[in-house]
N, C-alpha and C positions, 0 to 999 in steps of 0.2 A: 444233616441236611446237604444235598450236593450244592458245589458252587453255581452261582448264576451263569449261564452261557448264552450270551446274545443268539438269537435266532435270525438267520439269512435265508431268503427263498430265492434259489436259483433257477433262472427258465432260459432253456436253450433247447433247440430242436437238433442239434448236433450232439449225439450220445456221448462221443469221446470226450468233446469239450465240456460237456456238462459236468462228466465224472472228473475231469481234471480240477474244474473251478471249485467244486465240492470237496475234492481231497485236500487242496490249499486251504480253504476256508475253514475246514474241520481240524485241520493240522495247526492252524492259528487260534483254535479255542472256540470256535463257533460251532452253534448247532444248525445245522445245514438240511433244509428240505429242498430238493430238487424235481422238477417237473419238466416235461418236454414241450408245453404248447402253452399260449396265453389262456385257453380255456380251462387247463388242469390248473394253472396258477390261481385263477380267480376261485375255483373250487377249494384249492388248499388255503387261500385266505380266509375263505368262510369258515374253516375248521379252527384256524388259529392265525393270530397275526404275528407276523415276524417284525423285527426291528428295523430291517433293511431288506429291499428287492434288488436283484441283479439280473437283468434280462437281456436276451440278445435282441436287436433290432429286428433283423429280417427273418421273420418265421412264417410257415404255412398257417393260413387262417388268421388269428389275430396277431398282428405284429407288436413289436414292443412299443411303440408310441400308443397304440389302441389300448394296449395293456395299461400303460401309464394312465391314461385318461380314466379308464374303467376303476383304476385304483383310486386316483384323487378325487373321483366323485364321492366316495365313501370315507376316505382316510386321507385328507389333504396334506398332512404332516408326516405321512409315511415315505422316507426318502427312497427313490428310484434311481439306479446305477444302470445305463444302457450302454451295453457292449456291441460293437458292429465292425466288421470288415469292409463295409461299404461306406463308412462316414465321411461326411464333408464338412467343411467349415460351417457352410451356411445351415447344414442339418443340425449341427451341434448346437449353434447359436438359437435356432428355433426351438431345439428341445430344451435348453436351460432357460430360455424366456418363459417357457410354457410351466416350468416348475421341475423338470428333471434335476436331481441333483448332481449327476455328473455324467459325461459323455465319453467314453473310453474307445480307442480303436484298436481292434486285433490285428495282428497278434499283440496282446498286452502283456506288459511286465507284471509279473506277479506280486512284486513289492508295491507297485504302483495301485494295483487292484485292492491289496490289504490296506494299503494306507487310506484309500477312498473310502471303503466300507468302515473303517476305524474311523474317519472324520466324520461320516454321515451318522453313525452311532453316537458320537460325542455330542454333535449339534442338534440331533432330532429325537433323541431317546434316552433312555436310561442308561448312566454311566456302567460299563461293565464291571460286575463284582457288586453291584448295588442291589441289596436285598430287596425283598418286596412287602416288607413289613409296614411301609406307608399305605398300602392299600388292603391291609388286613380285614377289614370289616366288608369288603365288597366281594361277594361271590359272583362270578360271571364265567361263561362260555360262549358268550355273545360277541361276534366280532364288531357289531356297532358299539357295544359298551367298551370294548377293548380300545377301539379307536377315541373314544371320549377320555379314557383312562390315559391313554398315550400323549393326548393333548394336555391333560391335567398334570403329568408328571414333567411335561416340557415347561410349563407356566410356573409350575412350583417354584423355581429357583429364582424367578425373577421377583419384583416387588408390585407388578401390575395388578390393580384391581380386577376381580373376578366376578363375573354374575353368571350364576347357575340358573338354567331354566329348564323346566318340566313340570310334568303334573304331580299332583299332591301325591305323597306315598311313594314316589320313585326312586328315593335315596339321595335327594340332594345335599342333606346335611353330612350324609357319609361321604360324599365326594368333597365336601368342604374340609372335613377332617383329614381326609387323605392328603389333600393338596397341603394342608398345613404341617403334617407329619413329613412330607417330602421336602419341606421348605427349610432355610436356614433359621427359621424361627421356631423350628420343632420343639426346642428345648423351654420355650416360654408359653404362656397360657394360651390356650383356645377358648375363647368365650362366644357362647350361642345366645342369642336373643331373638324371639320371636316378636317381630313389630305390630303383628295384628292381635296379638294375646295381652298386650298391655294397654291400658286405658290412655287416650291422647294425653291428657292432663299429667300423667305421671311417666310418660315415654321419655321427656327430656331430662327428667332428673334420673332416670334410670341408665341413660347413656352418659350424661355428663356431671351427674353428682349434683349435689346442692350443700349449700350453707345454713347452719343452725338458724332457724328462724325465717328461711326463705318463703315458707308457706304453711299453714296450718298443719301440724304434725311432724314438722321438721325440727325435732327437739334436739338434733346433734348434727355436725357435719357428716357427710356421706359421700364416699368415693363412688364414682359412676363406673360404667363397664369401660369406657375408654381408658381410664386409668387403671382398671384391673386387667386389661389386655395388654398393658403396656410390653412393648418388646415381642408381643406375639400378634395374633390374629382375632380379628372381631368378626364374627359372622352375623350378618343381619338376615334372618329368614323373613319371607314374605314382605320384602322391601317394597312392593307395589303398593301395599296398605299404609304406609307412611304418610302422615298428615302433610301438606304443603309447606305449613310454617316451618315444620321442623326439617324439611328438606332443605330450606334455605341455611338453616344453622348446621346441620350436617355438612353440607357442601361447603361452607365456610372453613368448618374443622378440619375436612380432608384437605383443603387447599392451602391452609396456613399451618397445619400440624399442631394446631392449640385448642384447646377447650375453655369454655367459660362455665364452671358450675353455677347451677340456678342460685341467683341471690349473691353471686361473688362479683366484685369489681375488677378483680385481677383474672388472667388467664394462665392456664397450665399447660406446658408442652406435653405432646403424646407422640408415641412411635408404635403404629399399628397398621398391620395389612387389613384391608377390608376385603371381606368376601361377602357377597349377596346372593340370594337365591329368590326366586319368584315363581308362581304358576301362571302368573297374569301376563297379558300383552302389554307390555310397557309401552310400545308405540302408539297402540290404541288410546291408552290413558293419557299420554302426552297431547294426542290429537284432540282428546275431550277436555283439555286443560286440567288434568287431575294429577300430572306428575310433570316435575320440571324437566325440560330437554337438556339443560346444562348438567343437571344433577344425573340424568340418564348417561350422558356419555363420561362423567367422571367414574360412574360405577362399573361401567361396560368396557373398559380397556380390552378384556377378553371375555368373549361368551362362550359357555360351554351348555351344551344340549343334552340332558339325561332322558335317553329314550323311555317311553312307556313300558311297562312289563308286556303288554300285548304284542309290542314290536320285537319281542326277545324272549319269545316263548321256549327257546331251547335252554333258558335259564331256569324254568320252573322246575323240573325235576331235580336239579340241584339245589335251589333254595328250598322247595318243599320237603327234600329229604333231610336238609340241615335244620330246618324248623321242627320237622317231626323227631330228630334226635334229640333236640333240646328240650321239647316238651314232653317227650317219653322220659327223659331223665328227671324232670321235674315232677311228673306226676308217678313215678316209679313204674314205669311199663316198658320195660326195656325191649320187648320183642313185637312193638307195634310197626307194621308196614301198610302201605297202601296197596290196594289190589289193582290189577292191571287197568281194570275199568275206571278205578278212582282216579289213577295217575293220568289217563287220557281225558278224562273229565275235566281234571285241573289244566292240562295243557291247552284245552280248547276253549277254556273260558275267556271272557271279555276283559276282566280285571279292570273296572274303572277305578278302583281304588289303589291299583299298582301292588308293590311288595308289602306295603302296609296291610292290604287287603288280604294278600296270601297268607300272610303271618298269622291273621285273625281266624281265617278259614281253617289252617291247619290246626291250631290250638283248639278251636271249637271240636273239630272233628275228633281230637284225641278226647276231649270230655266226653262227646255223645257216643262215642263207638263202646260198645260192649265186648267186642271180640278182639283179638290180635290183629286181624287183617282188617283195615278200615274199608268198607265196601263203598261203591259210587253213591248208593242212596244217601249214606251220612255225609258225603262231600257235597252232593247236591243241595241237601237240606242246609248245610253249612254256607252255601253260597247265596242262599234266601230266595233267589230267582232262578228262573230257566238261563243258563249260561250260554252266551253266544258262541258259536263254533266258528272254527277257521273256515274262509271261503273255500269251496270244492276248487279243485284246481282247473277244471272245465270254464270256471267262471273268472279265473284269475287273468290278469294280462300277462301276455309273453313276457315283459319285461321283468316281471316279479316271480315268474316261476322258478327260477333258481333260488331266490331267497326262501321261498315257500318250501322247497325240498330240503334245503339246508336247516330250516328250522325243526322241521319234522325230524331229519336224520340226527340231529343233536339232541333233540328231546327224547329220542328212542335210543340213544347210544348205537346207532347204525343197525337197529334191529329191522330188517325188512318188511317182514310180516307185520309188525306192530306199525311200522311207518307206512305201508301199503293201506293198512285198514284205516288210519287215521286221514289218509288222502282219498279214500274211497275208489281205490284202484286194485286190480289184482297184481300178483306179483310181476307177471310178464309186462304188464302195462307200466308198473312202477319202474323195472329195470330199463324199459326203453326210454323213459323219462330222464333218469340217471344218466345214461349213455349220451342223451342230448346235451347235458350240461358237464359232462366229464366228471360225474360225482361216483366215487367209489365209497361203499358202504364201510369199507375196513378202515378208512380215514377217520371217521366218526367213532368207531370202537375205540381206536387208540387215543383220540382226543379226551375220552372220558376219563382215562387214568391219567396220561401225561400232561394234557393242556388245560385242565380245570384249575382255575385259580381261587384258591381260599386264602391265599396270602394274605 
């Protein structure tokens, strides 16, 4: 496997300077993507997320600060370095206050640029050479999901409590496991418990353990999950369903780092990192008096939001293909494939059950299909009800038009004919839309092979 090379996106409308910066970064071991405008930069970011962006300030059309603002609306942790020959001290101060990582004046010192990029990488992303085994279970080509993973990788090295939010079936536990694997606690246990699946009367004993005779059926001392996870990570899924009385006891345990087993008079020290997950609106539950505000703030030092599958439909061919391969091996049907019409149906479905539902639909399609090519009729039957389709482009807001095009191009691997058919446009109209957003189909063809993460 080739060594990990951090990716840097360079943006400058001066072709000679663009080539010079790219050459210096490439020579230093970076994987460099270069574009000549802010609009092209946004298109490139939609294809694959770099670890650092280096951009000129003064450019035709979208300038460097406008590009920075656009980047940070979607990827607030992505470091941006701005270069300019027109820099002033007030301009630099304004830029850094708004969150720009660094502001360098041209002509710049090559060593200073390399040092700045290295520092941005060190503080804001995965260390150079760090393998991506930590995210091995998460398959994605989505820029939105990549942004979440970048935040997860950054927070993994800390001891901060993390609350992962998102709909059921979107992959919250997979993200929690990834954070654990990327942390200093990776060699210790990862213990997961679903707070809504354990009866209220047993949950305290499950978490803290109990002493013999503490209640009917307690025939021996029993270690709780806090002690089982000592030195590692305790993942509390569906934390929004935890009873109020137990919230008080858990808050005390987190603050004092000790637990008291049920029926015990003494306490035991614990050393665990807490990661929680919920699909509920905790702020609404606080307002309703069903969730403690102090407990919420203790758990939510860092909040991560896992997007629903419908918001990252470019991941559907990747996920469906992987699930199909696994199911085909299990059922000894190695030649199974989805028909183009079946795949288009999968891409355009609403997916209220998210990735978990997609897995179920793929496996059910494998079981029901009597041919090697799974037709759309089988997929439609497996979906149980009419699948909602993506909004036609002429009904979509202009602000979301580029995201719509990116999702379709990723889902079709840059196949313009299929993409145009999904969008309900002929090829000429579709190319005109692509030009409006500086999108090149070839960018998405290459991303299918080089930018797909299954690591």
